[in-house]
C-alpha positions in Angstrom: 64.6 18.3 -29.0 64.8 14.7 -30.2 67.7 15.6 -32.5 69.6 17.1 -29.6 68.9 14.0 -27.4 69.9 11.7 -30.2 73.2 13.6 -30.8 74.1 13.5 -27.2 73.2 9.8 -26.8 75.2 8.8 -29.8 78.3 10.6 -28.4 80.5 8.1 -26.6 83.5 10.2 -25.5 84.7 7.7 -22.9 84.0 4.5 -24.7 81.4 3.1 -22.3 78.7 2.7 -24.9 75.8 4.9 -25.7 73.6 3.7 -22.9 76.0 4.7 -20.2 75.3 8.5 -20.4 71.5 8.9 -19.7 72.0 11.1 -16.7 74.7 13.2 -18.3 72.6 13.7 -21.4 69.8 15.2 -19.4 72.1 17.3 -17.3 73.8 18.8 -20.5 70.4 19.6 -21.9 69.4 21.4 -18.7 72.4 23.8 -19.3 72.1 24.0 -23.1 69.4 26.5 -23.4 70.8 28.8 -20.7 74.4 29.1 -22.0 75.2 31.0 -25.1 78.9 31.0 -24.8 80.5 28.0 -26.7 83.5 27.6 -24.4 81.4 28.0 -21.2 79.1 25.2 -22.5 82.0 23.1 -23.4 83.5 23.5 -19.9 80.2 22.6 -18.4 79.9 19.4 -20.5 83.5 18.4 -19.5 82.6 19.0 -15.9 79.4 17.0 -16.0 81.1 13.9 -17.5 84.1 14.3 -15.1 81.8 14.3 -12.1 80.1 11.1 -13.2 83.1 9.1 -14.5 86.2 10.8 -13.0 87.7 10.9 -16.5 88.5 14.1 -18.3 87.3 14.5 -21.9 89.6 16.7 -23.9 88.2 20.2 -24.0 88.4 20.3 -27.8 86.0 17.3 -28.0 83.7 19.2 -25.7 83.9 22.3 -27.8 83.1 20.3 -30.9 80.0 18.8 -29.2 78.9 22.2 -27.8 79.1 23.6 -31.3 77.0 20.8 -32.7 74.5 21.2 -29.9 74.2 25.0 -30.4 73.6 24.4 -34.2 70.7 22.1 -33.3 69.3 24.6 -30.9 69.5 27.3 -33.7 67.9 25.0 -36.2 65.0 24.5 -33.8 64.6 28.2 -33.3 64.4 28.7 -37.1 61.8 25.9 -37.5 59.3 27.7 -35.1 
């Protein structure tokens, strides 16, 4: 879980600095384990950040992040 949180915290898609996204990080994590579809997760990530900052992150950036997050979740599953 720490790797996932670290990955999300280090992502600065809107240029506000890593500390600006605490709420969004937790919200993304709340959806991460219940969504298996990459594009659905990416759309949800985009929506979460848009609701907070009223700026749209390009969907491809969200797809890339969703893919990285799903990789981390899969790594955790293998470690157990």
